[in-house]
C-alpha positions in Angstrom: 15.8 36.3 59.4 16.9 32.2 60.1 20.0 31.3 58.0 18.7 28.9 55.1 19.6 25.6 55.3 19.8 24.4 51.7 22.6 21.9 50.4 24.4 22.5 46.9 22.4 23.5 43.7 24.5 21.7 41.4 23.5 18.2 43.7 19.8 19.4 43.8 20.0 19.9 40.4 21.3 16.2 39.2 19.4 14.5 41.2 15.7 16.8 40.2 16.8 15.5 36.2 17.7 11.9 37.5 14.4 11.9 39.5 12.9 12.5 35.6 14.5 10.7 34.1 14.8 8.2 36.3 18.7 7.6 34.7 21.7 8.8 35.4 23.2 8.8 32.2 20.1 10.5 30.6 20.1 13.3 33.3 23.9 13.5 32.6 23.2 14.5 28.4 20.9 16.8 30.0 22.6 19.1 32.4 25.5 18.3 30.5 27.9 15.9 32.8 28.7 12.1 32.6 26.3 10.0 34.5 29.0 9.2 37.2 29.2 12.7 38.3 25.0 12.9 38.1 26.0 10.0 40.9 28.1 11.7 42.5 26.2 15.0 43.5 23.1 12.2 43.9 25.5 11.1 46.7 26.6 14.2 48.0 22.6 15.6 48.5 21.7 11.5 50.7 24.7 12.3 52.6 23.6 16.2 53.3 19.6 15.1 54.2 21.6 12.0 56.0 18.6 9.6 54.2 18.3 7.9 50.6 16.2 9.8 47.7 17.7 6.2 45.5 16.9 2.4 45.8 20.1 0.9 43.5 18.8 -2.2 42.1 20.2 -4.0 39.6 18.5 -5.6 37.3 16.3 -1.9 37.2 18.5 0.3 37.5 17.6 3.2 40.4 14.0 3.8 41.7 13.3 6.3 44.1 12.3 6.1 47.9 8.8 7.5 48.8 11.2 10.6 49.8 12.8 10.7 47.2 9.4 11.0 45.4 8.2 13.5 47.2 11.4 15.3 47.2 12.4 15.7 43.8 7.8 16.5 42.9 9.0 20.0 45.1 12.1 20.6 42.9 11.0 20.0 39.7 8.1 23.1 41.1 11.0 25.1 42.6 13.4 25.3 40.3 10.5 25.5 37.3 9.9 29.0 38.9 13.3 30.0 39.8 13.9 29.4 35.8 11.1 31.5 34.6 12.6 34.2 37.6 15.9 34.0 35.4 14.2 35.2 32.5 12.0 37.3 34.3 15.1 38.7 35.6 17.1 38.8 32.2 14.4 41.0 30.0 16.2 44.1 29.1 15.4 47.0 31.7 14.8 49.6 29.1 12.5 47.0 27.0 10.4 49.2 24.0 8.1 46.5 23.8 5.0 46.6 26.0 2.7 43.5 26.3 -0.7 44.2 27.7 -3.3 41.1 29.1 -7.0 41.5 28.9 -10.1 39.7 28.8 -11.5 39.8 24.6 -14.2 42.0 25.5 -12.1 44.5 27.1 -9.2 44.5 24.2 -12.3 45.3 21.5 -14.0 46.9 23.1 -12.0 49.5 24.9 -8.3 48.8 24.9 -7.8 48.7 21.4 -9.7 51.9 19.5 -7.4 53.8 22.5 -4.3 52.6 21.7 -3.3 55.0 18.6 -3.3 57.6 21.5 -0.8 55.9 23.9 1.4 55.7 20.4 1.0 59.5 19.3 1.9 60.0 23.1 4.6 57.2 23.2 6.1 56.5 19.7 9.1 55.4 21.6 6.9 52.1 22.5 5.4 49.9 21.1 2.2 47.5 22.8 1.4 43.9 22.1 -1.7 42.6 23.6 -2.4 38.8 24.8 -6.1 37.8 24.5 -7.0 36.0 27.4 -9.8 35.2 30.4 -7.5 33.4 33.0 -5.3 35.1 35.4 -2.4 36.5 34.4 0.7 34.5 35.8 3.7 37.4 35.1 6.1 34.4 36.5 5.4 31.9 34.0 3.9 33.9 30.6 5.8 36.9 28.7 3.5 39.6 29.7 4.8 43.0 31.6 0.8 44.8 32.9 -2.4 43.3 32.7 -6.5 44.5 33.2 -7.9 42.4 35.8 -11.3 42.3 36.0 -12.6 41.7 39.8 -12.6 42.7 43.5 -9.0 43.3 43.7 -6.2 42.3 46.1 -3.6 41.0 44.2 -0.4 40.3 46.5 2.9 41.2 45.1 1.5 43.1 42.5 1.1 46.8 42.0 -2.5 47.8 41.7 -4.2 51.2 40.4 -7.8 50.7 40.4 -8.9 51.0 36.3 -13.0 51.5 36.4 -16.0 50.5 37.9 -19.0 49.5 35.9 -22.8 50.0 35.6 -25.0 48.2 33.0 -27.6 49.2 31.2 -30.1 47.8 28.8 -29.5 48.3 24.6 -31.2 47.5 21.8 -31.4 48.6 17.9 -33.3 51.9 16.7 -35.9 49.5 14.8 -36.7 47.9 18.4 -37.1 50.4 20.4 -39.9 51.9 18.0 -41.3 48.7 16.9 -44.8 50.4 16.6 -46.7 47.2 18.2 -43.8 46.5 21.5 -42.1 49.7 21.9 -39.6 50.3 25.0 -41.0 52.5 27.1 -39.5 51.1 30.6 -38.1 48.0 32.1 -41.5 45.7 32.4 -41.7 46.1 28.8 -39.0 44.1 28.4 -41.4 40.8 28.7 -42.2 41.0 25.2 -38.4 41.2 23.8 -36.1 38.8 23.3 -33.3 38.6 25.8 -29.9 38.5 24.4 -27.6 37.3 27.8 -23.9 36.9 28.0 -22.7 33.3 29.5 -20.1 34.4 32.2 -20.1 31.0 33.4 -17.7 30.3 36.4 -17.2 34.3 38.0 -20.5 34.6 40.7 -22.4 37.4 41.2 -22.0 38.8 37.8 -24.8 40.8 36.7 -27.5 39.1 34.7 -30.4 40.2 33.6 -32.4 38.4 36.2 -30.1 40.4 39.0 -30.6 43.7 36.6 -34.1 43.6 36.7 -34.5 42.8 40.4 -32.0 45.1 41.6 -34.6 47.5 40.3 -37.6 44.9 41.6 -38.6 44.6 38.2 -41.3 40.8 38.0 -42.7 38.7 35.8 -40.3 39.0 33.3 -38.7 34.9 32.0 -34.9 35.6 32.1 -34.5 31.8 30.9 -35.5 32.5 27.1 -33.1 34.6 25.0 -29.4 33.1 22.5 -26.4 33.2 24.3 -23.1 34.3 24.2 -19.5 33.3 25.1 -18.3 37.5 25.1 -19.6 40.3 26.2 -19.2 42.8 22.3 -21.3 39.2 20.8 -24.1 40.5 22.3 -23.6 43.9 21.2 -23.6 43.0 18.0 -26.6 40.6 18.1 -28.7 43.8 19.7 -27.4 45.7 16.6 -28.7 43.8 14.8 -31.9 43.4 15.8 -31.9 40.2 17.3 -33.3 41.5 20.8 -31.9 43.6 23.7 -29.3 42.8 25.5 -27.6 44.4 28.9 -24.8 47.1 28.2 -22.1 48.3 29.8 -20.8 51.1 30.8 -16.7 50.0 29.9 -17.5 47.8 27.0 -20.2 49.5 25.3 -17.4 50.8 23.2 -18.9 53.3 20.3 -22.0 51.9 19.6 -24.1 54.3 21.3 -22.0 57.0 19.4 -22.2 56.1 16.5 -26.2 55.0 16.6 -25.9 51.7 16.1 -27.8 51.2 19.8 -29.8 53.1 21.8 -30.2 52.6 25.6 -34.5 52.2 25.6 -34.4 54.0 29.3 -32.2 55.4 32.1 -32.0 52.9 34.5 -28.5 51.2 36.0 -27.2 48.9 37.8 -23.5 48.6 39.3 -21.6 45.8 38.8 -20.0 43.7 41.4 -16.1 44.0 40.0 -13.9 46.7 39.2 -11.4 46.7 36.6 -7.3 47.2 37.8 -4.2 47.5 36.5 -1.5 44.8 37.7 1.9 44.5 36.9 5.2 42.9 39.6 5.8 45.2 41.6 9.9 44.5 40.4 9.2 46.0 37.1 6.2 48.8 38.2 8.6 51.7 37.8 10.2 50.7 34.3 9.3 54.1 31.8 7.6 52.0 29.6 5.3 50.2 32.2 5.4 53.3 34.0 3.6 55.5 31.1 1.7 52.5 29.9 0.3 52.3 33.2 -0.4 56.1 33.7 -1.9 56.6 29.9 -4.2 53.8 31.3 -5.0 55.6 34.0 -5.9 59.1 32.2 -8.2 57.2 29.8 -9.8 56.2 32.8 -10.6 59.9 33.8 -11.6 61.0 30.7 -14.0 58.3 30.2 -15.2 59.7 33.2 -16.0 63.3 32.4 -17.6 62.5 28.8 -20.3 61.3 31.4 -20.2 57.4 30.8 -20.7 56.7 35.0 -17.4 55.7 34.9 -15.0 56.7 37.8 -11.5 57.7 37.9 -8.8 55.4 38.4 -6.4 55.3 41.9 -4.1 53.7 43.9 -6.0 50.1 45.9 -4.3 47.6 47.7 -6.0 44.7 50.0 -9.5 43.4 48.8 -11.4 40.3 48.5 -9.9 38.2 45.8 -10.3 37.1 42.4 -13.9 36.0 41.4 
């Protein structure tokens, strides 16, 4: 490995602060030194580089050169990441708090109903659930572990396949046994309102169009029907008799077991994406995270054993990236 050519960190810090404020005095206030000291640090950095970073103008103070602007932009990002990495390193190794990030529907329909079982198994740990539709940036967010929905391939992260999912139609029992428009086969959907999840920005997500096409069913107008932003809202609408929704084996929750929804026909279509448990390699083997990851995979295996079409978790490497 070649030796890194790095200028003094104090000089970089002083320059970056002066570049943001365009003032040596304000930069000195930020890093708790005098304006003169900031000026000396900047001069030493310019001497090290052999090129000017500031233009000193008596009437306007200091102005960045084109090189100074580019260098300052890069340094700001590097120092932000260094600050984040340091904050992560300073977190207690033996922390009893586990912060997990998950999508709203997965958190409400799958994760939260099961957390009581984890607390019984590991009363020494506390779990905090952070709900987000965005991919977790572990370097910048106070998150220990996340459940991601995609095709895998998360460089630098410990990745375990948690669950695959299949899609099937669900409706209320009253709609199933409608005296004039009973639901006996997928073609009968032409007589009913379709409930849609607005999965914007997710290519290849299973919709009514793709589900019906996979079954070879034609002649159904899939443009009609209400649209909701999350799966659990679609399920609630279907349970209240507003139409037929597409449910997944992962996010169905207890709707079928409790009888709030029924599956009118057995047809299923496998989804394009899977659920993964991910966390930074550097922290993956901490006792709390290892225990929580093991418990998540056990829960997925238990759900498969219940006959809901879910595959057991396994280690995963490589993949096609995020959806």
